[in-house]
N, C-alpha and C positions, 0 to 999 in steps of 0.2 A: 374591449378590455378583456384580457384573459387572466384568470387567477387560478392558482393551484394551492393545495394545502397539505400539510403534514401534521400528524398527531404523534407525539412522543410519549409513550407509556413507560414509566420507570418503576419497576418493582424491586430493583436493586440499587446500590449506591454507585456502582462503577460504570453503568451504562444504561441505555434505554432502547426500547424497541419501537422504531418509528414505522408508521404506515403512511403512504403517500397516495393522494387521490386528487381528482379534479371534479367539477360538476359533471363532466362526462369523462369516459375512460381516456387514456390508460391509467392504471394504478399499480403501485409496486410496494412491496415490503422493503425494509432497509434496517440499518443499525447505525447508531451514532454513539460514540464514546463520550465521556464527560467533557472533553475539551471542545473548543470551537474548531471543527474540522469538517471535511467533506463527509457526506452521508454515504455509507457503504450499501450499495444497492444489490450486492450479491446475495443477501439474505433471501430465503425462500421458505415461507411457511403459509399455513392456511388461514385465510380471513376473507371477509366480504365487505363490500361497500356499495352504496348507491347514491348518486347525486341527482339533483334536480334544479334546473334554472327557474328562478322566481322573478317577478316584476321588479323587486327591489334588491336582487342579488341571487344567492343560491343557498341550498342546504345540502348537507352530506350526512348520511348515516353510515356508521361502521359497526360491524359485528366481528369480534375477535374471539375465537374459542379459547377457553382456558388451556387446552392442550397445546396451543401454539406458542405459549409463553411460559416462562419459568418464574416461580415466586416461592418464598419461604412459607412454611407452615405456621399459621397463627390463627386464633379464633377471630380476632379483629385486626384488620389490616388497613394501612394508609399507603396509597400509591401516588407517586408523582405523575402529573399529567401536564403536557404542554401542547398547544396547538399553534402552528405557524402557518400563516397565509402569505403567499408570495404573489405579487402582481407582476406578470411577465413583462408588461409594457414598460414599467418604470424600474423594476428590480427591487422595489420596496418590500419589506417583510413586516408583518404585524403578528404579534404574539398574544395569546390569551392571558398568560400571566406575565407581568412586567419583567423584562430582561434588559440587561445592559451588556453591550459588547466590550465595555471597559473592564469587565471582570474576566478572569482566566477561564472559569468553568461555565458551561451552559446548563447541564442537567440540574445542578442544585438550585437553579433559579425557577424551576418548574412550579406550577401550582399543585394542589393535592386533592385526591379523592379520599376522604377520611371516613372511618367507621364502617368499612365494608365487612360483612360477615357472610357465613355460608359459602365460602370459596371452596369449591370441589373441582379438582381437575379431572376426575374420573379416570378410567383406564385408558392409557396411551400406549397402544400397541399397533404398530404398522408393519405388515409383512409384504414384501415386494418381490415375488419370485419372477425370474426372467429366463426365457428359453430362446436361444439363437441357433438356427439351423441354416447351414449353407450346403449347396450342391455344386459340384464341379464336374466337368466332363472333358474327355479328350478322345480323339479318333482311335478306334480299336481295330478297324479292318485293314489298315495299311493302304497302299496304293490301289490294290485290287478291289477293295470295298470301302470307298471313302465315306459312304453314308452310315457306316456302323460306328457308334460311339459308346464309350464306357463311362458310366456315371458313378460318382461316389458322394455319399452324404455324410456330413459331420455335424454333430449337435453339441451344444454347451449349455450347462445349467448354471445359474447364478442367483443370488438373492440378497436382499437387504432386510435388516430388522431394526426397528426403532422402538425402544421400550422406556417409558417414563417411570422409573423406579419410584420416585417421589415427585412432589410438585416442583422440586428444584433440581433434580438429578435425572439425567437421561443417558441411556446406553445405546450406542449405535454399533451395529456389526454388519460386515459385508463379506461375501465370499465370491471370488471371481466376478467382480462387478462389471456390468455392461454400461459403458459410458458413451454409447453410440448416439444418444439423444442430446448430449451436451452441446450447447452452442459453441461455435468456433471463436477463437480469440480475435479481438479487434486488432486490425493491422496497425503497426507502429512504424514511424520513420526514425531511424537511429540518428541522434545528434552527434554521437561520437562512436565510430565503428569499432573502437578498441574494446568497448565494454558491452557485456551482454545486456539484453533488455529484460525487464521484469514484466511478466504476464500474470494477472490475478487468477486465483483459483475459481473454477466454474463447476467442478464436479459436485453433485448434490451431497454425497456422503461427507466430503471434506468441508463444504460450505456451511452446513448446519453446525452451530456452536463454534464457528471459527473465531469469534470474538474472544473466546476463552483462551485461545492460543496466541493472541496478539502480543508479540514480543518486540522490543526495540531492535533497531538495526536489521530487521527481517531475519532474525535468527531462526525462525520457524517458517518454512515454506513447504507446504504439503505437496506442491507440484514436484518436489524431488522424489516422491513416491510415484513412479512412472506408471506401472501396470500391476497393481496389488493383486496378489492371489487371495489374500484375506486381511482384514483389519478390524480392530475393535477400539471403541472410543468412549470415554466417560467424561461428561461435561456437567457442570453445575456450580452451586455456590453453597458453602456452609457459612454461618454467620460471619460477615465481613471478609470472606476469602473466596475468590474465584478459583475454580479447579478445572484443569484440563489435562487428561491423560490419553495417549494414543499409542497403540502398538500395531505394526503392520509388517507383512512379509511381501516383498516385491518379487516379480518374475525374474528368473535367472538371466533373461536377456538384458535386464537392466544392470547386471553386475559387470565387473571388469573382465572376467574371464568368460562370461556368457554361460557359466555352468552353476555358479553358486548364487542362491537367492539372498539379496540384501535384507537385513532385518532392521526395523526402525522402532525406536522408543522415544516418545516426546513427553515431557512433563512441564507444565506451566502453572505456577501458583502466583496469585496477586492478592495482596492484603490491603484493605482500606485503612488509611491512617487519618483520623479526624474525618471531617466532612468532605474534603476536596483532594486529599493527598493519597498516594498509593506507594507501596513497596512490593517488589516481586522477585521471584527467582525463576530461572529457566534451565532445563537440562535436556540435551538432545544426544542421541546415540544412533549411529549407523554402523552396523557390523556386517562384514562379509568374509566368512572364514576367519583367518587370523588378522585380517585387515579391519581397522575401525577408525571412526572419527567421532570424537566426543567433545561437546561444548557445554560449559557450565557458566552461568552468569547471574548477576543480580542487577536490579535497577530500582530507582526510586524517583518519584516526582513529588516535590513539596511545594504547596501553594499557600501563600500567606498574604495578609493585608489585602485580600480580594484581587489584586492586580499583579502580584509578583509570583514568580515560580523559579524553582531550581531543579534541574534534572541531573542525576548522576548515574552512569552506567558503566559496567565492567563485565567482561567475559573472557574466559580462557579456553583454548582449544588444545586437544591432543590428537594427533593423527599418526597412525602406524600403517605403513605399507612395506616398502623395503627397509626403511629406517623410521625412527620415531621423531616427530617434530612437535614443537609446542609454540603457541602464539597467543596473542591477547589483543583485545580491543578495549578502548576506554573513551568516555565522552563526558564532558561537563558543559552544562548549558544554563544560562540565566536570562530571564526575560521579564518584560513588563507589558501588560496590555492595558491601554487607556483609550478613551474616546478620541482625544486629540493628539496623544503622543504615546508611542510604544517603541520598544527595542528588544533585541535578542542578541546575546553574545554566545558563541558556541566554539568549543575546541574538541576535536575528536581525532583519535589515532588508531591505526590498524598496523600491527607489526607484520614483517614480511612473511612469517610462517603461520599466520592465523588462517584457519580454513574451517568452513562449515559445509558439510555435505548434506545437511538437512535444512539449510536456510538459503538465503540469496544475498551474497556479498560479491559484487562484481569487480571490486578493486581492493587491494591490500597494499602494504608498504607505503603508507603515507600518513601525514599529519596535516589536518586542515583547520584553519582558524577563520571564523566568519563573524561579521559585524553587520547588523541590520538596524536602521533607525527609520522611524515613520512619523511624519507630521501630517495631521489631517485638519482641514478647515471646513467649516460648514457654512453655506450661504443662508441668507435670510429666507424665511418662509414666503413662498410665492415669487422669489427672485428668479433671475434667468439662469443661474447656476446653483447646483445642489451641493456639490462637494469638490474640494481640491485635496489632492494627496501628493506628498513628496516622500519617496521611499529611497533611502540611501542604502546600498548594499556593497560590501567590500569583503574579499576573501583572499587568503594566501594558502598555498599548498607546498609542502616539503616532502621529500622522501623521508622515511623514518630515520635513516642515518644522518641525513643533512640536518634534520631538526635537532637531533641529539648533539650534533657538532656545532649547532648555532650558526649554520650557514644561511645565505639568502634563499628565499623561497624559489621554487621552480616555476610556479604559476601564481599570478596575481590578477585580480579583476576588481574594477570599481565601476558601478553603474548608479545612475540616479533616474528613477522612474517618476516623471512628473505628469500627473493625470488630472483631468477635470471632468466631472459629470455635469452635463448641461440638462436643463429642464426638458423633459420629454424622453429621457433615457439615453440620449447620445453621450458618447464618451470620447474625449480627445486626450492623447498622451504623447509625450516626447521623451525619449529615453536615450541619453548619451551613455556609451559603454566603451571602456578601454580595458583590454586584456594584454597581459604580458606572459609569454610562455617560453621558458628555457628548457634545455634538454640535458639529461643526466648522461654524460659521456660514457659512464660505466656500462650503460645498457646497450651501447652500440659498438662494443669492442670487436664483435664478430662480423660487422657490416663492412662492405667495400663498395666503391663506385668506380666507374670508368674515369680515366684521366681525361684531360682536355683533348689530347690527341686521339683518344679512343683505342690506343694500343696497349694499355696497361691498366691495372687497377690500383686504387689508392685507398687507404683506410678512410672510412667515413668520419668526418669531423662535424658534429652538429653545430649549428650556429649558436652564438652566445644567447640570443633572445629573439623571439618573434613577437611583434606587437601588432595587435589587431584593434582597430577602432570601428565603432558602429554607431550610427545614429538612426534610430527608428522612430517614425512618426505615424501614429495610428489615429484614424477617425472612424468610429464605427458605431453602429446600433445593432439591431438584430441581424441585418443582412448586408450592411454596407461596410466595406473594408478598403482602406487605402494605406499602402505601406511604402516607405522609401528606405533603402539601406545603402550604406557606404562601407566598403571594406578596404583595408590596406594590408599588405603582406610583404615580408622581406625574408628571404632564406639564403643560406650559404652552404654550398656543397662542393667539396674538392677544389677549392680555390675559385669557383665560378660564382659571381655575384648576380643574383636574379632579383629583379624588381617587378612586381605585378600590381596593377591598380584596376579594380573592378567596381563598377557602379551598376546597380540593378534596381529596377522599379517594378 
């Protein structure tokens, strides 16, 4: 049996600093926000741990320097602490302090380390100078003397500074940073080639304190700063408010004309409301000469009665290049998290002219409505099955204009995921899925196709609808997978009816 553990140390109300380890390496730092969500493993800070296997289990010791975490100044402090143990063979998790997945929030259910005194962070000052030298050569003797070469050497200096002003505020600065040692992006397979793929930030300067810039709808994406010449960042927390400020100057090669350096300014503030709710604002600006793109928005998440939540988000953009355009996004969501029953209803819209050049929004001009319902049943202790889950998901998508005109949606999808976890860690699932996709004829007015004779062209007329059905059955454990798919497709172009049927296993 293999087991791994994570400890979640919470010195603030909006998030916690997890550290992950096993009885033997590897180990990794991470970050988890207050909601039940995946742990962010991009965090990178200094800490140590050592594990040892025992006859009746294992023991792990961790040592986390105060300079690696942020906390508010106080003579006596109470910190939240949670320890999670996960058994890889079964997928079960055990927690030190009792927790319930029926509740919306994870971190408020942590235990506490109370009455800590003498907390001194000490001087936090990291200087990282970097020097890069390259040498190039080319033949200098011509045809008569091919063995003569001329060499040239070029050097660049760069550096990073990290200064902990207080126990809860840190300033980071960089000049001509060298990112040559950053790990490469993990490859992705695009599911829909029409839209760009999102790749997470991996550069150390931007990763540290990135949770302070966490904004809804990915309105902040530091990868939009391609090759910074210099940047400065302030992150921290004043009582009940998270603060994130960043300014950067990018290389001229990242600009539209290749001569003007884009300038970035990002502001993110998030305020704790009660014990589990938050409200925040975000402002982003990218300027390049007379051109600019600015986005301002607010968001709030209200949690009540332990299992219910309401999210409201709104942002407006203004973009100036040859003309000035304005746009907006909005989203309203309501959900319930329960042990046996949960749901989430969501409606979001992006106007056609909404644009963010400092975030990541790969699709605009749409309104989407989503409905999710979950029913979970649990087997008897020691029985042959552990859990059954039925997850109904339905969604509809309109263009922004069609939604305002109350027309039928362009895209619709309904799926029901039926899964069962069998004793021993095996999981079986059957998921019927039906999709309907129509096409907006206004987007194809400039398209033409060959006629049936091949001697002329005709205006492209999109089919009324394309319906795809899919039935996926999966049986898998750690290394065993079996899948069966069934697809149907019907298309209509220039008066030619085409039917395709494909089955793959």
